[in-house]
C-alpha positions in Angstrom: 23.4 28.8 20.1 22.8 25.1 20.7 19.1 25.1 19.8 18.4 22.6 16.9 22.0 21.5 16.6 22.7 17.8 15.9 25.7 15.6 16.4 26.7 16.2 12.8 26.8 19.9 13.3 29.3 19.4 16.2 31.4 17.1 14.0 31.6 19.6 11.2 32.5 22.3 13.7 35.2 20.1 15.3 36.7 19.2 11.9 36.7 22.9 10.7 38.3 23.9 14.0 40.9 21.2 13.6 41.8 22.2 10.1 42.2 25.9 11.1 43.9 25.1 14.4 46.6 23.0 12.8 46.9 25.5 10.0 47.8 28.2 12.4 50.0 25.9 14.5 52.2 25.3 11.5 52.3 29.0 10.8 53.6 29.7 14.4 56.1 26.9 14.4 57.7 29.0 11.7 57.5 32.1 13.8 59.2 30.4 16.7 61.9 28.6 14.7 62.7 31.0 11.9 65.4 33.1 13.7 67.3 30.1 15.0 66.9 28.3 11.6 68.1 31.2 9.5 71.1 31.8 11.9 72.2 28.2 11.5 71.7 28.1 7.8 73.6 31.4 7.4 76.2 30.3 9.9 76.0 33.6 11.8 74.9 34.8 15.2 71.1 35.2 15.7 71.4 39.0 16.0 73.3 39.3 12.7 71.6 41.8 10.3 71.4 39.1 7.6 69.2 37.0 9.8 66.5 39.7 10.1 66.6 40.3 6.4 66.2 36.6 5.6 63.5 36.1 8.3 61.5 39.0 6.7 62.1 37.7 3.2 61.0 34.1 4.0 57.9 35.4 5.9 57.0 37.6 2.9 57.2 34.6 0.5 55.1 32.5 2.9 52.5 35.3 2.8 52.7 35.4 -1.0 52.1 31.6 -1.1 49.2 32.2 1.3 47.7 34.6 -1.2 48.2 32.4 -4.2 46.8 29.4 -2.4 43.8 31.3 -1.2 42.9 32.5 -4.6 43.4 29.1 -6.3 41.8 26.9 -3.7 38.9 29.4 -3.2 37.9 28.7 -6.8 38.6 25.0 -6.3 36.4 24.9 -3.2 33.4 26.2 -5.1 34.0 23.8 -8.0 34.9 20.5 -6.4 33.5 21.1 -2.9 34.5 22.2 0.5 35.4 18.7 1.8 38.0 17.7 -0.8 39.5 21.2 -0.8 40.0 21.1 2.9 41.7 17.7 2.7 44.0 18.8 -0.1 45.1 22.0 1.6 45.7 20.3 5.0 47.9 17.8 3.2 49.9 20.6 1.6 50.5 22.7 4.7 51.4 19.7 6.9 53.7 18.1 4.3 55.7 21.2 3.4 56.0 22.2 7.1 57.7 18.9 7.7 59.9 19.4 4.6 61.0 22.8 6.0 63.0 20.7 8.6 65.1 19.3 5.7 66.2 22.7 4.4 70.0 23.1 3.8 70.0 26.8 2.8 68.0 30.0 3.4 66.8 29.7 -0.2 65.4 26.2 0.4 63.7 27.2 3.7 62.1 30.1 1.9 60.8 27.9 -0.9 59.3 25.4 1.6 57.6 28.2 3.5 56.1 29.5 0.2 54.7 26.0 -0.6 53.4 25.7 3.0 51.7 29.1 2.4 49.8 27.6 -0.6 48.0 25.1 1.7 47.6 27.6 4.6 45.8 30.1 2.3 43.5 27.6 0.8 42.2 26.0 3.9 40.4 28.9 5.5 37.9 29.6 2.7 36.8 26.0 2.4 36.5 25.5 6.2 34.6 28.8 6.7 32.2 28.0 3.8 31.6 24.5 5.1 30.6 25.8 8.6 28.5 28.8 7.2 26.5 26.5 5.0 26.0 23.7 7.5 24.9 25.7 10.6 21.5 27.4 10.9 21.4 31.2 10.8 21.0 31.7 14.6 24.2 29.8 15.3 26.3 30.8 12.3 28.2 33.8 13.8 29.0 31.9 17.0 30.2 28.8 15.1 32.4 30.8 12.8 33.8 32.8 15.8 34.6 29.5 17.5 36.5 28.3 14.3 38.6 31.5 14.3 39.1 31.3 18.1 40.7 27.9 17.7 43.4 29.4 15.6 44.7 30.8 18.8 44.8 27.3 20.3 46.9 26.2 17.4 49.3 29.1 18.0 49.5 28.2 21.7 50.3 24.6 20.7 53.1 25.9 18.6 54.5 27.8 21.5 54.2 24.7 23.7 55.9 22.5 21.1 58.7 25.0 20.9 59.0 25.2 24.7 59.0 21.4 25.1 61.0 20.2 22.1 63.2 23.0 20.8 66.1 22.4 23.1 66.2 18.6 22.4 65.1 18.4 18.8 66.2 21.8 17.5 64.3 23.8 14.9 64.4 20.9 12.4 62.6 18.5 14.8 60.0 21.2 15.5 59.2 21.4 11.8 58.9 17.7 11.6 56.2 17.7 14.3 54.2 19.9 11.9 53.5 16.9 9.7 51.1 15.4 12.2 48.0 17.4 11.2 47.8 15.3 8.0 46.1 12.7 10.2 43.0 14.8 10.1 42.5 13.8 6.4 41.1 10.4 7.5 38.3 12.0 9.5 37.4 14.5 6.8 37.2 12.0 4.0 35.4 9.3 6.1 32.7 11.4 7.8 32.2 14.9 6.3 29.8 15.4 3.4 29.3 18.4 1.2 26.7 21.0 2.5 23.3 20.7 0.9 23.5 24.4 -0.2 26.7 23.6 -2.2 25.1 20.5 -3.8 22.0 22.5 -4.7 24.2 25.3 -6.2 26.2 22.8 -8.3 22.9 21.3 -9.6 21.6 24.7 -10.5 24.9 25.6 -12.2 24.7 22.5 -14.4 21.1 23.3 -15.3 21.6 27.0 -16.0 25.2 26.9 -17.3 26.3 29.5 -14.7 29.9 28.7 -13.7 30.8 28.0 -10.1 33.8 29.9 -8.7 34.1 32.9 -11.0 36.5 35.7 -10.2 34.9 37.7 -13.0 31.5 37.8 -11.4 33.1 39.3 -8.2 33.6 42.5 -10.2 31.0 42.6 -12.9 28.2 42.5 -10.3 28.0 45.9 -8.6 27.0 44.6 -5.2 29.6 41.8 -5.2 32.2 44.3 -6.4 31.5 46.6 -3.4 31.5 43.7 -1.0 34.8 42.4 -2.4 36.5 45.8 -2.1 35.2 46.2 1.5 36.3 42.7 2.5 39.7 43.1 0.8 40.4 46.4 2.6 39.5 45.0 6.0 41.6 41.9 5.5 44.6 43.9 4.3 44.5 46.0 7.4 44.6 43.0 9.6 47.2 41.1 7.7 49.6 44.1 7.7 49.0 44.5 11.4 49.4 40.8 12.3 52.2 39.7 10.0 53.9 43.0 9.7 53.9 43.8 13.4 52.4 41.2 15.7 54.6 38.2 14.9 57.8 40.2 15.9 57.0 39.4 19.5 59.4 36.5 19.6 62.3 38.8 18.5 61.4 41.4 21.1 61.3 38.9 23.9 64.6 37.4 22.9 66.1 40.9 23.1 64.7 41.4 26.6 65.9 38.1 28.0 69.2 37.7 26.2 70.2 41.0 24.7 73.8 40.0 24.2 73.1 36.5 22.8 75.0 34.8 25.6 75.0 31.0 25.2 74.1 30.4 28.9 70.8 32.4 28.4 69.7 30.6 25.2 67.4 28.1 27.0 65.9 31.0 29.0 65.3 32.9 25.8 63.7 29.9 24.1 61.4 29.4 27.1 60.4 33.0 27.0 59.6 32.8 23.3 57.4 29.7 24.0 55.7 31.6 26.8 55.0 34.8 24.8 53.5 32.8 21.9 51.2 31.0 24.4 50.2 34.2 26.2 49.7 36.2 23.0 47.4 33.5 21.6 45.6 32.9 24.8 44.5 36.5 24.5 43.7 35.9 20.9 41.3 33.0 21.7 39.1 35.3 23.7 39.4 38.1 21.1 37.9 36.0 18.3 35.0 35.0 20.6 34.5 38.6 21.6 33.9 39.6 17.9 31.4 36.8 17.6 29.5 38.0 20.7 29.6 41.7 19.6 28.5 40.7 16.0 25.6 38.7 17.3 24.5 41.3 19.8 25.2 44.6 18.1 26.0 43.8 14.5 29.0 43.2 12.3 29.9 46.8 11.6 30.0 48.0 15.2 32.1 45.0 16.1 34.6 45.9 13.4 34.8 49.5 14.6 35.7 48.4 18.1 38.2 45.9 16.8 40.0 48.5 14.6 40.2 51.1 17.3 41.5 48.6 19.8 44.3 47.4 17.5 45.3 51.0 16.7 46.0 51.6 20.4 47.1 48.2 21.8 49.5 47.0 19.0 52.0 49.9 19.0 51.5 50.2 22.8 52.7 46.7 23.3 56.1 47.4 21.7 56.5 50.8 23.2 56.1 49.9 26.9 57.4 46.3 27.0 60.8 46.9 28.7 60.6 43.9 31.1 59.5 40.4 30.5 56.5 40.7 32.9 55.2 43.8 31.1 55.7 42.0 27.7 53.6 39.1 28.9 50.7 41.4 29.8 50.9 43.6 26.8 51.2 40.8 24.2 48.3 39.0 25.8 46.3 42.2 25.1 47.8 42.5 21.6 46.7 39.0 20.8 43.2 39.8 22.1 42.9 42.9 19.9 44.2 41.4 16.7 42.1 38.3 16.8 39.0 40.4 17.6 39.6 41.8 14.1 40.4 38.5 12.5 37.4 36.9 14.1 35.4 39.3 12.0 36.8 37.8 8.8 35.5 34.3 9.6 32.0 35.7 10.5 31.6 38.3 7.9 33.2 37.2 4.6 31.1 34.1 4.0 28.0 36.3 4.5 28.9 38.6 1.6 28.6 36.1 -1.2 26.1 33.6 -2.8 26.8 29.9 -2.5 28.3 29.5 -5.9 30.9 32.1 -5.1 31.3 31.8 -1.3 34.7 30.1 -1.2 36.0 32.1 -4.1 34.9 35.4 -2.5 36.1 34.5 1.0 39.4 33.4 -0.4 39.7 36.6 -2.5 39.1 38.9 0.5 41.3 37.0 2.9 44.1 36.2 0.5 44.5 38.9 -2.0 45.2 40.9 1.1 48.3 38.8 1.5 49.7 40.2 -1.7 49.0 43.8 -0.6 50.6 43.1 2.7 53.4 40.7 1.7 56.1 43.3 2.0 55.0 44.3 5.5 57.4 42.0 7.4 60.4 43.1 5.3 59.3 46.7 5.3 59.1 46.8 9.1 62.5 45.3 9.4 64.0 47.8 6.9 62.1 50.7 8.4 63.4 49.8 11.9 66.9 50.2 10.6 66.1 53.8 9.6 63.9 55.1 12.4 64.2 52.5 15.2 62.0 49.5 15.9 59.4 51.2 18.1 58.9 54.2 15.7 58.6 51.7 12.8 55.9 49.9 14.7 54.0 53.1 15.4 54.1 54.1 11.7 52.9 50.8 10.4 50.2 50.6 13.1 48.4 53.6 11.5 47.1 51.1 8.9 44.3 50.1 11.4 42.8 53.6 11.0 42.4 53.0 7.3 39.9 50.2 8.0 37.5 52.7 9.5 37.3 54.5 6.1 35.5 51.6 4.5 32.9 51.0 7.2 30.3 53.4 5.7 30.3 51.2 2.5 30.2 47.9 4.4 26.8 46.1 4.3 25.3 45.0 7.7 24.6 41.2 7.6 23.3 40.7 11.1 20.0 38.6 11.2 20.1 38.2 7.4 20.1 34.8 5.6 23.1 33.8 3.5 22.9 35.0 -0.1 21.9 32.2 -2.5 
């Protein structure tokens, strides 16, 4: 992996990891704070049915914002460059996370989460394209796997922030802390330059008149159309599994530690939520690295098959057998590992499906149109749980992982192949 890498390669990797790490940190600050925030804004108990409805509704709108931002900034990333796009999207997700702490109603909090989602969705494609185009072929999969793995560190940081500051600062103070990632802008704008591949592509575009960042070409070109549909399906499966199921771990743990919402157990429940976020995402860190290792050793397609089968078993299993806090800690560590093995594939695989002039657009399309398809998943799980029970609802929704296997025969294998130009 390290052969031929320079100090600048490591700087680019550090910046891309930082952008994605803080991106996911701000996502999970919302996961930790949303129940308490909605209960206070609605002036009801945390277990009131309206709280679950609003939590699902706000999460759905954040995912929609994620999808819109991913599409828009994917095109922007191909047209104005990876560096400026990363800076703009980081500013958006950090700024609106901080503003979430100013919300005075459920509607305002939902709006701020939507606007946060715009920045969250846009950052990934720019960062992944930057790393893919900067690193040599032999190190590309590992570097992209490391970027995705650091998302778990951001999630752990969110759990730690909640554990350390929620009792003293409340949910509003936790959201204010989410502004700090904006400091990364100074490093990006001062030290990171556009990849040579993107600069060459822009020059060729000006000479030939071929437009950078075209959604139309993703579907008029038969090869790119196939790649886009494969990538979209894989991403939708993971997004439904993660945001529709995986992020309900906080609510499950609160129910185990404080099932009757007793005031004297509130601190213990908050501590347990912080712990479960850190444990789940500790497992996730190693899951993303596992995909990178499998992809480099055996190929991208075998790695996806292993990831999908693991998710189909582990995700519903975590909710079905977690009757005590100790079992929950173990199972949700495994759940995090399985889900981020799948998500690690997106960082490695999607940039390899598209030529330079469409890399951010195509990566953003796959990763973020899936948000629209999966946007109703958090709300749907909550509503389905009312009808059939939470565990049965999780089992039903988890069947989505098996759908990902259906597209594998159509997926191109990109192992040991250069990036398309």
